[in-house]
N, CA, C and O atoms as CSV, one atom per row, in Angstrom:
chain,resi,resn,atom,element,x,y,z
A,1,MET,N,N,94.691,98.329,63.831
A,1,MET,CA,C,95.644,98.519,62.749
A,1,MET,C,C,95.132,97.906,61.452
A,1,MET,O,O,95.458,98.393,60.369
A,2,MET,N,N,94.340,96.850,61.547
A,2,MET,CA,C,93.814,96.236,60.324
A,2,MET,C,C,92.845,97.171,59.614
A,2,MET,O,O,92.821,97.224,58.384
A,3,ILE,N,N,92.052,97.904,60.374
A,3,ILE,CA,C,91.118,98.858,59.765
A,3,ILE,C,C,91.893,99.955,59.046
A,3,ILE,O,O,91.516,100.367,57.949
A,4,GLN,N,N,92.963,100.424,59.653
A,4,GLN,CA,C,93.797,101.438,59.012
A,4,GLN,C,C,94.380,100.905,57.707
A,4,GLN,O,O,94.373,101.607,56.696
A,5,THR,N,N,94.880,99.684,57.718
A,5,THR,CA,C,95.456,99.083,56.515
A,5,THR,C,C,94.415,98.976,55.402
A,5,THR,O,O,94.702,99.306,54.252
A,6,LEU,N,N,93.225,98.521,55.734
A,6,LEU,CA,C,92.180,98.385,54.721
A,6,LEU,C,C,91.737,99.742,54.173
A,6,LEU,O,O,91.461,99.877,52.981
A,7,THR,N,N,91.673,100.738,55.044
A,7,THR,CA,C,91.299,102.086,54.605
A,7,THR,C,C,92.378,102.684,53.708
A,7,THR,O,O,92.063,103.267,52.671
A,8,GLU,N,N,93.637,102.548,54.091
A,8,GLU,CA,C,94.731,103.032,53.251
A,8,GLU,C,C,94.723,102.333,51.897
A,8,GLU,O,O,94.938,102.968,50.864
A,9,ASN,N,N,94.478,101.039,51.901
A,9,ASN,CA,C,94.424,100.279,50.661
A,9,ASN,C,C,93.289,100.783,49.763
A,9,ASN,O,O,93.458,100.901,48.549
A,10,ALA,N,N,92.143,101.076,50.361
A,10,ALA,CA,C,91.003,101.595,49.606
A,10,ALA,C,C,91.341,102.937,48.955
A,10,ALA,O,O,90.951,103.196,47.817
A,11,ILE,N,N,92.056,103.773,49.673
A,11,ILE,CA,C,92.446,105.080,49.130
A,11,ILE,C,C,93.492,104.911,48.039
A,11,ILE,O,O,93.359,105.480,46.956
A,12,LYS,N,N,94.527,104.137,48.318
A,12,LYS,CA,C,95.643,103.984,47.378
A,12,LYS,C,C,95.225,103.303,46.079
A,12,LYS,O,O,95.566,103.773,44.994
A,13,HIS,N,N,94.494,102.207,46.183
A,13,HIS,CA,C,94.169,101.417,44.998
A,13,HIS,C,C,92.793,101.719,44.424
A,13,HIS,O,O,92.490,101.301,43.307
A,14,GLY,N,N,91.966,102.427,45.155
A,14,GLY,CA,C,90.617,102.723,44.685
A,14,GLY,C,C,90.400,104.183,44.387
A,14,GLY,O,O,90.340,104.593,43.227
A,15,LEU,N,N,90.281,104.967,45.441
A,15,LEU,CA,C,89.915,106.375,45.283
A,15,LEU,C,C,90.920,107.182,44.486
A,15,LEU,O,O,90.530,108.034,43.688
A,16,SER,N,N,92.205,106.930,44.684
A,16,SER,CA,C,93.219,107.747,44.004
A,16,SER,C,C,93.235,107.521,42.499
A,16,SER,O,O,93.808,108.327,41.765
A,17,LYS,N,N,92.623,106.447,42.027
A,17,LYS,CA,C,92.634,106.129,40.603
A,17,LYS,C,C,91.316,106.472,39.907
A,17,LYS,O,O,91.175,106.261,38.702
A,18,MET,N,N,90.357,106.998,40.664
A,18,MET,CA,C,89.041,107.283,40.103
A,18,MET,C,C,88.839,108.786,39.918
A,18,MET,O,O,89.045,109.562,40.852
A,19,PRO,N,N,88.443,109.189,38.739
A,19,PRO,CA,C,88.114,110.610,38.540
A,19,PRO,C,C,86.738,110.914,39.117
A,19,PRO,O,O,85.889,110.027,39.205
A,20,GLY,N,N,86.520,112.143,39.504
A,20,GLY,CA,C,85.205,112.560,39.983
A,20,GLY,C,C,84.914,112.158,41.407
A,20,GLY,O,O,85.819,111.914,42.204
A,21,ASP,N,N,83.630,112.095,41.711
A,21,ASP,CA,C,83.180,111.769,43.072
A,21,ASP,C,C,83.527,110.334,43.426
A,21,ASP,O,O,83.375,109.427,42.607
A,22,CYS,N,N,83.992,110.137,44.642
A,22,CYS,CA,C,84.371,108.817,45.127
A,22,CYS,C,C,83.758,108.575,46.494
A,22,CYS,O,O,83.320,109.505,47.171
A,23,LEU,N,N,83.734,107.315,46.885
A,23,LEU,CA,C,83.122,106.910,48.148
A,23,LEU,C,C,84.099,106.040,48.923
A,23,LEU,O,O,84.779,105.185,48.357
A,24,ILE,N,N,84.153,106.270,50.205
A,24,ILE,CA,C,84.765,105.312,51.117
A,24,ILE,C,C,83.837,105.223,52.317
A,24,ILE,O,O,83.450,106.238,52.895
A,25,GLN,N,N,83.487,104.000,52.682
A,25,GLN,CA,C,82.520,103.779,53.750
A,25,GLN,C,C,83.080,102.721,54.687
A,25,GLN,O,O,83.577,101.685,54.244
A,26,LEU,N,N,82.999,102.987,55.973
A,26,LEU,CA,C,83.437,102.053,57.001
A,26,LEU,C,C,82.219,101.607,57.799
A,26,LEU,O,O,81.494,102.434,58.352
A,27,ILE,N,N,81.995,100.295,57.857
A,27,ILE,CA,C,80.861,99.731,58.583
A,27,ILE,C,C,81.423,98.750,59.604
A,27,ILE,O,O,82.203,97.865,59.253
A,28,VAL,N,N,81.031,98.903,60.857
A,28,VAL,CA,C,81.419,97.967,61.910
A,28,VAL,C,C,80.143,97.564,62.628
A,28,VAL,O,O,79.389,98.411,63.107
A,29,ARG,N,N,79.911,96.253,62.698
A,29,ARG,CA,C,78.694,95.776,63.346
A,29,ARG,C,C,78.901,94.383,63.928
A,29,ARG,O,O,79.788,93.635,63.515
A,30,LYS,N,N,78.064,94.066,64.886
A,30,LYS,CA,C,78.090,92.736,65.491
A,30,LYS,C,C,77.216,91.820,64.654
A,30,LYS,O,O,76.088,92.165,64.303
A,31,ASN,N,N,77.750,90.652,64.341
A,31,ASN,CA,C,77.034,89.672,63.543
A,31,ASN,C,C,77.127,88.346,64.284
A,31,ASN,O,O,78.099,87.607,64.125
A,32,GLU,N,N,76.110,88.044,65.099
A,32,GLU,CA,C,76.085,86.865,65.969
A,32,GLU,C,C,77.290,86.900,66.908
A,32,GLU,O,O,77.379,87.798,67.745
A,33,ASP,N,N,78.214,85.952,66.794
A,33,ASP,CA,C,79.366,85.920,67.689
A,33,ASP,C,C,80.628,86.483,67.032
A,33,ASP,O,O,81.742,86.196,67.470
A,34,LYS,N,N,80.449,87.277,65.989
A,34,LYS,CA,C,81.573,87.871,65.257
A,34,LYS,C,C,81.397,89.386,65.158
A,34,LYS,O,O,80.282,89.905,65.196
A,35,MET,N,N,82.512,90.067,65.032
A,35,MET,CA,C,82.495,91.486,64.702
A,35,MET,C,C,82.813,91.577,63.214
A,35,MET,O,O,83.798,91.015,62.736
A,36,GLU,N,N,81.969,92.287,62.505
A,36,GLU,CA,C,82.120,92.433,61.069
A,36,GLU,C,C,82.630,93.842,60.781
A,36,GLU,O,O,82.014,94.829,61.184
A,37,VAL,N,N,83.752,93.925,60.088
A,37,VAL,CA,C,84.331,95.208,59.693
A,37,VAL,C,C,84.343,95.226,58.169
A,37,VAL,O,O,84.937,94.356,57.532
A,38,ILE,N,N,83.679,96.229,57.591
A,38,ILE,CA,C,83.558,96.305,56.141
A,38,ILE,C,C,84.050,97.667,55.676
A,38,ILE,O,O,83.651,98.700,56.214
A,39,VAL,N,N,84.920,97.659,54.672
A,39,VAL,CA,C,85.365,98.890,54.028
A,39,VAL,C,C,84.911,98.823,52.576
A,39,VAL,O,O,85.303,97.921,51.836
A,40,VAL,N,N,84.084,99.780,52.175
A,40,VAL,CA,C,83.572,99.858,50.809
A,40,VAL,C,C,84.208,101.077,50.163
A,40,VAL,O,O,84.265,102.151,50.764
A,41,ASN,N,N,84.687,100.907,48.931
A,41,ASN,CA,C,85.245,102.058,48.224
A,41,ASN,C,C,84.934,101.990,46.739
A,41,ASN,O,O,84.736,100.917,46.169
A,42,THR,N,N,84.898,103.160,46.136
A,42,THR,CA,C,84.778,103.262,44.701
A,42,THR,C,C,86.064,102.743,44.083
A,42,THR,O,O,87.152,103.035,44.579
A,43,GLY,N,N,85.952,101.979,43.012
A,43,GLY,CA,C,87.153,101.509,42.330
A,43,GLY,C,C,86.979,100.144,41.723
A,43,GLY,O,O,85.889,99.572,41.717
A,44,GLN,N,N,88.089,99.633,41.210
A,44,GLN,CA,C,88.143,98.316,40.597
A,44,GLN,C,C,89.124,97.453,41.367
A,44,GLN,O,O,90.234,97.889,41.674
A,45,TYR,N,N,88.720,96.235,41.678
A,45,TYR,CA,C,89.616,95.310,42.368
A,45,TYR,C,C,90.418,94.556,41.323
A,45,TYR,O,O,89.881,93.757,40.555
A,46,ILE,N,N,91.707,94.825,41.313
A,46,ILE,CA,C,92.619,94.133,40.406
A,46,ILE,C,C,93.562,93.337,41.288
A,46,ILE,O,O,94.472,93.889,41.905
A,47,GLU,N,N,93.333,92.039,41.338
A,47,GLU,CA,C,94.045,91.183,42.282
A,47,GLU,C,C,95.557,91.267,42.124
A,47,GLU,O,O,96.278,91.236,43.121
A,48,GLU,N,N,96.051,91.371,40.901
A,48,GLU,CA,C,97.494,91.440,40.687
A,48,GLU,C,C,98.105,92.679,41.326
A,48,GLU,O,O,99.241,92.639,41.799
A,49,THR,N,N,97.362,93.775,41.343
A,49,THR,CA,C,97.867,95.029,41.896
A,49,THR,C,C,98.096,94.932,43.390
A,49,THR,O,O,99.112,95.411,43.894
A,50,VAL,N,N,97.165,94.317,44.107
A,50,VAL,CA,C,97.248,94.276,45.560
A,50,VAL,C,C,97.870,92.994,46.092
A,50,VAL,O,O,98.250,92.930,47.261
A,51,ALA,N,N,97.979,91.966,45.242
A,51,ALA,CA,C,98.476,90.671,45.717
A,51,ALA,C,C,99.903,90.767,46.246
A,51,ALA,O,O,100.241,90.113,47.232
A,52,GLY,N,N,100.734,91.565,45.609
A,52,GLY,CA,C,102.121,91.665,46.039
A,52,GLY,C,C,102.345,92.687,47.130
A,52,GLY,O,O,103.467,92.857,47.606
A,53,GLY,N,N,101.279,93.373,47.531
A,53,GLY,CA,C,101.427,94.420,48.534
A,53,GLY,C,C,101.639,93.874,49.927
A,53,GLY,O,O,101.213,92.765,50.249
A,54,PHE,N,N,102.292,94.655,50.736
A,54,PHE,CA,C,102.600,94.263,52.109
A,54,PHE,C,C,101.386,94.370,53.018
A,54,PHE,O,O,101.212,93.538,53.908
A,55,GLY,N,N,100.549,95.372,52.814
A,55,GLY,CA,C,99.435,95.645,53.726
A,55,GLY,C,C,98.448,94.507,53.842
A,55,GLY,O,O,98.133,94.083,54.954
A,56,LEU,N,N,97.949,93.997,52.725
A,56,LEU,CA,C,96.962,92.922,52.775
A,56,LEU,C,C,97.584,91.618,53.248
A,56,LEU,O,O,96.951,90.857,53.979
A,57,GLN,N,N,98.802,91.359,52.840
A,57,GLN,CA,C,99.478,90.147,53.298
A,57,GLN,C,C,99.683,90.181,54.808
A,57,GLN,O,O,99.479,89.175,55.487
A,58,SER,N,N,100.086,91.332,55.333
A,58,SER,CA,C,100.283,91.431,56.779
A,58,SER,C,C,98.958,91.315,57.521
A,58,SER,O,O,98.921,90.789,58.634
A,59,THR,N,N,97.869,91.797,56.926
A,59,THR,CA,C,96.546,91.651,57.532
A,59,THR,C,C,96.172,90.179,57.622
A,59,THR,O,O,95.689,89.726,58.660
A,60,LYS,N,N,96.390,89.430,56.550
A,60,LYS,CA,C,96.085,88.000,56.549
A,60,LYS,C,C,96.930,87.259,57.585
A,60,LYS,O,O,96.425,86.405,58.314
A,61,GLU,N,N,98.208,87.591,57.640
A,61,GLU,CA,C,99.098,86.937,58.607
A,61,GLU,C,C,98.716,87.272,60.041
A,61,GLU,O,O,98.717,86.396,60.906
A,62,ARG,N,N,98.391,88.525,60.296
A,62,ARG,CA,C,97.999,88.952,61.639
A,62,ARG,C,C,96.719,88.239,62.076
A,62,ARG,O,O,96.615,87.793,63.218
A,63,LEU,N,N,95.750,88.131,61.172
A,63,LEU,CA,C,94.510,87.417,61.491
A,63,LEU,C,C,94.795,85.959,61.837
A,63,LEU,O,O,94.235,85.416,62.789
A,64,ASN,N,N,95.660,85.341,61.065
A,64,ASN,CA,C,95.994,83.943,61.311
A,64,ASN,C,C,96.683,83.762,62.662
A,64,ASN,O,O,96.371,82.827,63.399
A,65,ILE,N,N,97.613,84.649,62.984
A,65,ILE,CA,C,98.325,84.564,64.259
A,65,ILE,C,C,97.373,84.791,65.434
A,65,ILE,O,O,97.419,84.062,66.424
A,66,LEU,N,N,96.519,85.794,65.322
A,66,LEU,CA,C,95.640,86.152,66.436
A,66,LEU,C,C,94.445,85.219,66.607
A,66,LEU,O,O,94.051,84.902,67.729
A,67,PHE,N,N,93.864,84.778,65.474
A,67,PHE,CA,C,92.581,84.073,65.565
A,67,PHE,C,C,92.549,82.717,64.870
A,67,PHE,O,O,91.566,81.987,65.002
A,68,GLY,N,N,93.591,82.366,64.139
A,68,GLY,CA,C,93.582,81.101,63.404
A,68,GLY,C,C,92.428,81.045,62.423
A,68,GLY,O,O,92.174,82.001,61.691
A,69,SER,N,N,91.734,79.923,62.413
A,69,SER,CA,C,90.615,79.754,61.474
A,69,SER,C,C,89.322,80.399,61.968
A,69,SER,O,O,88.289,80.272,61.310
A,70,ASN,N,N,89.350,81.084,63.106
A,70,ASN,CA,C,88.154,81.735,63.652
A,70,ASN,C,C,87.880,83.100,63.040
A,70,ASN,O,O,86.875,83.732,63.366
A,71,ALA,N,N,88.756,83.561,62.160
A,71,ALA,CA,C,88.566,84.854,61.494
A,71,ALA,C,C,88.513,84.630,59.985
A,71,ALA,O,O,88.964,83.604,59.476
A,72,HIS,N,N,87.957,85.601,59.291
A,72,HIS,CA,C,87.829,85.507,57.839
A,72,HIS,C,C,88.109,86.874,57.227
A,72,HIS,O,O,87.752,87.904,57.799
A,73,PHE,N,N,88.755,86.877,56.052
A,73,PHE,CA,C,89.052,88.117,55.341
A,73,PHE,C,C,88.831,87.891,53.856
A,73,PHE,O,O,89.242,86.871,53.302
A,74,GLU,N,N,88.174,88.857,53.217
A,74,GLU,CA,C,87.993,88.765,51.772
A,74,GLU,C,C,87.868,90.154,51.165
A,74,GLU,O,O,87.433,91.105,51.814
A,75,ILE,N,N,88.260,90.239,49.906
A,75,ILE,CA,C,88.048,91.456,49.114
A,75,ILE,C,C,87.363,91.015,47.829
A,75,ILE,O,O,87.810,90.083,47.161
A,76,VAL,N,N,86.261,91.705,47.488
A,76,VAL,CA,C,85.516,91.363,46.285
A,76,VAL,C,C,85.053,92.628,45.565
A,76,VAL,O,O,84.905,93.692,46.165
A,77,GLN,N,N,84.832,92.478,44.277
A,77,GLN,CA,C,84.210,93.524,43.471
A,77,GLN,C,C,82.718,93.302,43.617
A,77,GLN,O,O,82.201,92.308,43.106
A,78,CYS,N,N,81.995,94.206,44.308
A,78,CYS,CA,C,80.582,93.947,44.575
A,78,CYS,C,C,79.666,94.571,43.527
A,78,CYS,O,O,78.553,94.089,43.318
A,79,GLU,N,N,80.103,95.604,42.886
A,79,GLU,CA,C,79.388,96.233,41.775
A,79,GLU,C,C,80.442,96.608,40.752
A,79,GLU,O,O,81.635,96.422,40.993
A,80,SER,N,N,80.022,97.127,39.625
A,80,SER,CA,C,81.008,97.439,38.584
A,80,SER,C,C,82.019,98.492,39.025
A,80,SER,O,O,83.114,98.566,38.467
A,81,ASN,N,N,81.667,99.307,40.022
A,81,ASN,CA,C,82.591,100.362,40.456
A,81,ASN,C,C,82.773,100.415,41.980
A,81,ASN,O,O,83.173,101.451,42.511
A,82,LYS,N,N,82.487,99.321,42.685
A,82,LYS,CA,C,82.654,99.302,44.145
A,82,LYS,C,C,83.373,98.031,44.584
A,82,LYS,O,O,83.092,96.930,44.110
A,83,VAL,N,N,84.306,98.227,45.504
A,83,VAL,CA,C,85.078,97.128,46.066
A,83,VAL,C,C,84.739,97.033,47.552
A,83,VAL,O,O,84.607,98.051,48.231
A,84,VAL,N,N,84.599,95.797,48.055
A,84,VAL,CA,C,84.288,95.566,49.459
A,84,VAL,C,C,85.380,94.700,50.073
A,84,VAL,O,O,85.686,93.618,49.572
A,85,ALA,N,N,85.959,95.186,51.158
A,85,ALA,CA,C,86.890,94.397,51.970
A,85,ALA,C,C,86.168,94.089,53.271
A,85,ALA,O,O,85.643,94.986,53.930
A,86,LYS,N,N,86.146,92.803,53.637
A,86,LYS,CA,C,85.385,92.395,54.822
A,86,LYS,C,C,86.255,91.556,55.754
A,86,LYS,O,O,86.930,90.616,55.333
A,87,LEU,N,N,86.217,91.928,57.035
A,87,LEU,CA,C,86.853,91.159,58.105
A,87,LEU,C,C,85.758,90.610,59.014
A,87,LEU,O,O,84.828,91.330,59.376
A,88,LEU,N,N,85.866,89.349,59.377
A,88,LEU,CA,C,85.014,88.766,60.407
A,88,LEU,C,C,85.931,88.326,61.528
A,88,LEU,O,O,86.791,87.466,61.337
A,89,LEU,N,N,85.746,88.918,62.700
A,89,LEU,CA,C,86.604,88.637,63.848
A,89,LEU,C,C,85.765,88.042,64.969
A,89,LEU,O,O,84.646,88.499,65.203
A,90,PRO,N,N,86.278,87.030,65.668
A,90,PRO,CA,C,85.507,86.449,66.763
A,90,PRO,C,C,85.382,87.421,67.933
A,90,PRO,O,O,86.278,88.220,68.204
A,91,ILE,N,N,84.251,87.328,68.612
A,91,ILE,CA,C,84.032,88.093,69.836
A,91,ILE,C,C,84.146,87.106,70.992
A,91,ILE,O,O,83.364,86.159,71.092
A,92,TYR,N,N,85.098,87.328,71.839
A,92,TYR,CA,C,85.302,86.452,72.987
A,92,TYR,C,C,84.641,87.049,74.216
A,92,TYR,O,O,84.737,88.254,74.450
A,93,LYS,N,N,83.976,86.222,74.997
A,93,LYS,CA,C,83.280,86.698,76.186
A,93,LYS,C,C,84.077,86.358,77.414
A,93,LYS,O,O,83.660,86.675,78.528
């Protein structure tokens, strides 16, 4: 469900506001003892726009409930026209 939330957020706040060709990319990979989930989209990260939204807040709360400090979530502007949302989730054996 977190991947769906991040993808919807990328479409709503990124792609839908950009004219012309747009990008949305989903990357999932193992990184040592963590699973890394990355959503990259064309757009501008405006913290005020998404800060009050339910989707990202619920993602942060869900991560805290499920994994505590063993998970990490961030959204950053990685280039002038690309936003990256990254989840790091623990892999339990």
